[in-house]
N, C-alpha and C positions, 0 to 999 in steps of 0.2 A: 355784649350787649346785655344789659339787665332781663333775668327771665322771664319778670311779666312782660315786659315789653315785647317780648319775642310770638308774642299769645294774638292770636285775632280778635278780642270779643265783638258779640256781638253788640246792638243798638241796647239791649237792655245789660249790657257788661257783663254777661255770660258768656259760657265757653260748655260745649258738649264734651262728655263723658263717658267713656265706653271701660266699664267694668271687665274686663276678660280674666278668667281662670290661668293662673299661672301655667299648670300642671297640664289641665286636657286641652286647654284653648276652644273651650267653648267662652260665647260670648253670652255674659249672665245679667249686665243690663246696662239701661243707660240714664245720665241723670247729668244737670248744669252745675258748675261750680263757676263760682266769682274768685276775683281774685283774694280773697280772705279763706276761701274756700280750697285753696291753691295754697295756699302758705301754711294752713294747718294742716294738710297731709303730709307735706314737707317736713314740716316740724317735729308732728307725732308720731307718721309712718303706718296712718291709718285714713282710710278714704272718707274723706268730709265733702259734702257738696252742699247746692242750695236750692231750698224749697222755692218754687215760681209761686206755689198755692198756699203756702204760710208765709213766703214772704220772712222766710231766717235759714241761719245754716243750721244742719245738722250734721251727725257723723254718724254714718252706716253701721245699725246696728245698737245705736244707742238706747234703744227702749226693747229689740228682740236678743240683744246680746249677738246677731249674727253678723261682727266685725268683718273688714277686708281689710287684710296688713297689705300693703302696698309692697311692691317686691320690683315695680321695674315701672316707666311711665315715658309714653312716645309722643309727640310731638306730631302730627301730619306736613307735608309737604306745603301747604298753604298754610300752617299756624293757627286753624280754626278749629281741630278737635285733637280732645286730649284723649291716649288711649294707657289705661292704669291696667298692669299685670298685676292681680292680686292671688291672695290668700283666701279663699271664703270659709269663713268659718258657720254652719248650719247653712242654710236656702239663701239668695241673693233677693229673692222676689216677694215681695210684700204678700201673694197667694200660698208664701209658703214652700214652691217651688223652686228645684236647683236654680232658677233662668228666669228671666221674666219675658225670653223667646222660645215659648212654650207649644203657639200656634205655628204651625205647619201649611201653604197652600199646596190643596193638591185637588185637579179637577175642580180647578175657580171656586173652592169652598176652604174656608179655613179650617184644617183638623187637628184636634189636642195632640199633645204630643203623650203619650201615657206614661208616666213614672212617677212614683211614690209622691205622695205631697208629704213633709215630716211634721 
């Protein structure tokens, strides 16, 4: 079966992609990929995504230099979510934090995880 045919894209022809640090296991971010982004990622070895707000392809780090080298890729059991194991250069989040997941639920409120902002 063709690699792309194995993926269940949503009605917008997108699939969620979770970027996880290959060394620490920390979930860094979630973004959307279309067919072209998946092919670009496989061809270059660096994570490419599709921006729904800008309606265009982008390579992670194209402006910041905070690129994601993809070391492995997984497809979940339903075929509708990708997991990218990556080597992150610099922060993954546009807020300059290591991870986009820096708010933790505690006592019915979101607490910001204290860590250095690059």
